[in-house]
N, C-alpha and C positions, 0 to 999 in steps of 0.2 A: 420771504425774502434772500436776497445773494447782497453778498459784499463785496465789492474788488479791492483788492490788499494791495498798493503802491510800496513800491521800494522805499523803505525808510530804517535810519536808528532808533532804537530804542532806549533813553537814558532816562532817570531821573527818581521820584519817591514814591513809594505807593501803599497805602493803608489796608493790609490785608479784609478782604470782604466776611464777612462773621462765618463761622460755619455752620454750613447746612445742617451735617450729621447733628452737633449740640443741641441746634435751634430745633428739629425733630424732637429729641428724646426731652428736653426740656418743657414745652410744650404740653407732651402728655401727663409726662409726671406730675407738672405742677396742675393740671385737671385732675387727676386721680387724686390726689392730695386735698384735702376738707379746710377750706380757709384760701387767703389771698397769696399770692405768688407774684414775683416781680420778675422778670426777664429781659434785663438789659442788654441790649445790642443784639436784637436777634437778628437773622438772614429773612427778609421779606421778599421770597423769591415765589416761582409759580407752585414747584415742590413743598413748599414751606407753608404756604396758603390750601393746599390742601390739606392740609395737617390741622392747620386752626379749624376750615372750614370740616373736618370729620370730627374734632372735638367738641365743637358747636352743635353737630349733629346728635352726638352723645348727651348732651344736657350742662355741658361746659362754657361758663362766660369767660369770653373772653376780648378785654378791651384793646385797640390797637391805637398807642402812642406813640410822638414822633419818632421817639428811640429806644421805647420798649413795649412791653405786653404787658398787661395788670390781670392776671388768669386767675376766677375764682373756681375752685373745684367744692365740688358738693356733699362728698366722699362714697357719693353712690352715681352711675350712669343710667340714664334714661334710655329708652329704644328709640330709635332714629325715626323719624316722620317720614322720611325718604330713602330711595336706595344712595348708597355712599359711594360718591364717584372721585377718585384719587389720581384722576388725570393721569401724568406721564410719574408718578412719585411710588417705586416700590420700597420704599423707607416705609412709606405711610401705609401703605398696604398692607404688609407683612406687620408690622408693632399693631393696625389698629385689629387687624384682624383677631392678635391674640389679646388684645385690652377687652374688644366687644363681648368678648366671655362673662366677664364680669357684672355684664345686664343683669338684673334682677331675674327678668323672664323676658319673650319675645326675640324676635329674630332681627339679625344685621345683616342687610346685603353689601360687598363691594365690588366694585367694578371698576374699570380705568380705560383708556386709549388701547388703540389697537396694539403698541408696546406691553400695556401690561397684561392685556389678555395673552400675550404667549410669555408671560413669566412662570416659571415653577413654583407649585404652592405644597405639591403633596407630601413631601416629606414636614410642612408645619400642619397640615392638616391630620395627617399620622400620629403625632406628637401630642397634638391637642386631644386627639379622639382619646390618644390612650392615659390623657390627665383628668379624664371625664367630660369634656366637650365637645359635645354634638356639632361638627363642621365639614361640611363638603364643598365639592364644586358642581355648578350648577349643569356642567357639562359632564359630569361624573370623567375628568380626562385630566384632574388635578393642576388645573387652569381657572384664573377668573373667567366669569363672576365667582362669588364664593360666597357660600350664607354661613352665618354662625345663628347657633340656638344659645340664648343667655339663659342662666340658670347660676352661673360660676364655676370657676375650676375647682376641682377636686382633690388634687394633688396625686404623688405617686412617683413611681419609678420610670420612665421611657429612654426609649435611644432613639436619637435622631442623627440622620447624615448631615455632614460639617460640609461637605465638599461644591454644595452649590452657594449657599448665601449665610451670612452671616449672622442676618436680620433673622433670619427663622429664630435661634439661639434669643437673640435682644429681645427679640416678642414675647417669646415666652419667661424668659427672666422679669421682666417688666412686671407683666400681670399675673407672675406667680407669689410674687410680694401679699395679694390678697387672696391668694388661692385659701381654700379649706383644709388641706394639711402640707406637709414639706413636701417639695418638689424637687427631683432628685434628675438629673440631665445628662444622660450616659452620650457622649459621641463618638459616633461610629464613622470610619475611614479618618482622613485628613481634613482639621477645622483649618479654613480658609477666611483670610481678613479678621484673624484673633486681636487686632489691636481694636478693630471698632466694637467687637464684645469687652474687652476694657476699659471702653468708652462709656458703653451702658453701664456697666456696674460700677464708676466711679460715678456716674451723676447720680446713680440710685442711691450713692450714700450721701449724697448733699441730701436727698429727700427722706432720708431716714430708713433707708434701703439696708437688706443686709444680705450679702453673696457670700457663698464659699466659691473658692474658685482654683481648680487643678486644670488651668488654662489647656484646650486643647484637648482634654480628658472628659473632666466632670464638672458641672455646676451645681451648687444645693442652695435651694431659698427657701427658708423653716416656713413662710407661708403665716397665716393667719391674724396679719398686720396690715396698717393702712403707713399712707405715705404721709409726710410732715412737710406742709406748706413751704418755702423759703425764699428766697429772692437768689438768683443765678445769673452769673453776667456770660455770655457767649463769648467764646474766644475766636480771633481768627483763623479764617482756614487755611491750613494746608494743600489743599488739592486746589482750591483757587490760587493761592499763592506760588505753587509748582506751574501753573500756566504762564503765569509772569512773568518766573523766570524763564520758560522756555522763549517765549518773545524775544526776552533780552538777548538771550545769550546767542537765537538764531541770528537775530538781526548785527549781531557784532557791539551790543552797546550794552550799558550796566545798570542796576537797578538795586534798589534800596526799599526793602520789603519791612513794612513796620506791622504792628499790633497782633505778633504771633507770640502764642505764650505754648512755651516747651516743658511746662508742669505738668499737663493735661496729657493723657495718652488722645492720640490721632495716630491712626495709618499712615500717612503721610508725612509726618516724621522723619519717614525713612527719605526723603529729598534731599536731607542734608548729606548720609552716606551716599546717593548717587551721583554727588557730584562732586566727593573726593573719588568716589570710584573712574568719575569721567573723566578727572585733573580738571575742572571748572572752575577758575579760581575765585575764591567764593572769603566772609570773614562773618562769625556768627558772635552777636552778644547777645544770647539766652537772658539776662538779666533784665535785658531793655528790651528784650523782643522784637530783635531784628537782625536782620542777615541781608548781608552785602553780596552781590554776585556779578560778575562780567563775562563776556560772552570774547568775538573775536581772537580766537585758539582753536586750534584742533586739539579734538577730544580722544579719549584713549576709546580701543574697542572693551570690550566684557562682556560676559554672563550673568545675568539680571532673573532672579528669583522675585518674583511681586506678588507671589501667592496670599500674602498679607496685607502688600498696596496693590490692588486694583486699579485705583483710578490713577495711578502711576504710569498703565503702560501706555497708553498712548502719548505721555511726554517722555517717555524713554523712545519710544521710536522716534519721536521727533528728533529728540537732542543727537539721534544715531546719524542725524546728517549728518551731523561735521566730525562726525568718530573716522579715523583713520583704521580701518579694518572693520570686521563685522561685529555689529549688537545682537546678543543674543536674549530673545524674554522667554523664560517659561514657568511653569508652573501654573498659568491663568487660565485656565481652562474653564472659572466660573466664569470670564470676562465676556465669555460668549451668553452669558445669561442676564445681561446689565440689558441698557435701555436700546442697544442694537448688536450684532455679534461684533463685536471692536477687532478682534483677530483680524477675522476676515476682510472687513472693510480700510482695515488699518495698509495690509497687504495690498490690495488692490489699488487703493490710493495712491501708495507712498510708490507706486509704479508709475504711477501717470508722472509725477517727478523727477523718473529716471532712477527709482532705485533699483538694486536685486532683491528681493523679498523668498523667503522659503517658509509657508505654513503648515502647520502643525496642529493635532489637536489639542495639545495644553502650551501653546506660542510660537513666537514668531524670531524669524531668523534676519536679519537687514543689513545691506550692504551698499551703501552710499554710491554713487559716479562720482567721478573727478569733477565734472562741473553740473548742476541741477538746472533744472527747466521749468518753465512756469505752466503752468496748467489750470483746468478749470477741477473743482475738486468739490466732492459730494460728499456731506456729513449723514446724509440719511436720516435726519429731524435727531442724531442723536447730541448733547450738546457740549460733549467734554470733547468731543472728535470736532465739533464744529471751533471751538478756542484752539484746538490743536491745529488745525488745520489754518488757521491763520498765522499761527506761529511758522508753520511748514513756508507757507508762501511769503514769509520775512524773508528764510530761508534762502529762497531761489533766488533775492535780489531780481525778480520778475512781475510783472502782473500779473495776479492772477486772481481767478470770480470763484468763490466759495457759495456752495448753496446750505440754504438751511439756518440763517440768522436768526430767526423767530425762534427757535432754540436755546439763547441763552439765558432769558430770563426764569429758565428753571433752576439754575444754580448761581448766575454771576449777572445779575441784571444792569449792572457798569459795568461792565467788562469793557467793552467798546470805550465807554468817557474815561477809564484809568487808561486805556493804552492811547488814547488821542492827548492825555496830560503828559507822557511820556514823549510824544512825536511821533505815531503813530498817523498815516494816512490811508484813509478810506473810503468808498463811495456804497452808499446806501442804493441796492439795485430791488425796486419793487418789481415783482412778477405780474 
């Protein structure tokens, strides 16, 4: 489906949707614990449904209620009856690959859509094999489908490259709690997206996990223990909140975001610092979980290293449309391995509205024109790019058509509903 975006100014109050990252992790940890856990305020989206289905395939009982999930773990996982299809969810793929090693015996096979089958897995497979887990790519090229042999994680000391994805480390840490011996994980190269690992460690603690951390260098889990059932409330998602911020700023409006939790680590907390750097008027009430943001001003140029906040790359690229001067995004080579090559697609699509862009291996430089123009934009099936392109369309002040509407249910199913509440005007075009 496509979306026609009409010129409109967005104003009002929006409740940030629940965090996709925390929802994935809470479901998995509750499933590994023995007993009943209640996960409040979960995000129910295409990606998190993939995690729910994968956990059910491993024998975990999950009851879906209106605003919570009742999850009953049995202290042990069972062999899946069928191949686990994770759809478009890279988090599900990487974390369940590690977790499925804890099955006592048998084989787990994981695959996904075309995008997933092009996502690199070899660093994770190498590390798991080093910890006594037999696993491999069916094509022997480091890409899904993936086969994991049960039998448990033995433990030991391994190295892993940190430059592609933090999800490799998160998956190993979660599974290592139940390894037969201590696991020590040394990071080679630069570790990207460290706050996502911090989130994993934080929620592991809620479920009785214990990780010794030297961020970006070494992580150690003693193993030989089990998770404890508990109740956990999912915080609001800063990634989705950042998209709403961009739509308000680029339309010349203002927005109040609620349901934000500044006490739990999230990679995209960094949006507040970015607002300061760009000169976007804002007011933070952290104790109340509120953030006020206004547009209608020219923004500052600047250099933004988003190595630890890769999901903010499209947002900063969009906000560059209001900057007086050049905006440089750097340190984000790993963004090429997301749902799409986001650097290349952003560069190409921004040119359609009149921007000058310079693309390099690890980033993007953007110079907005004096006057933007309307255009047809293609998100290439990438949910974050689609929502970002809506913000870009609002910045042009002209009608724009964006391809890829069906992707938003991956992470933010209520996106259009929330924008309409703020005054957004759209028309859905069915192919």
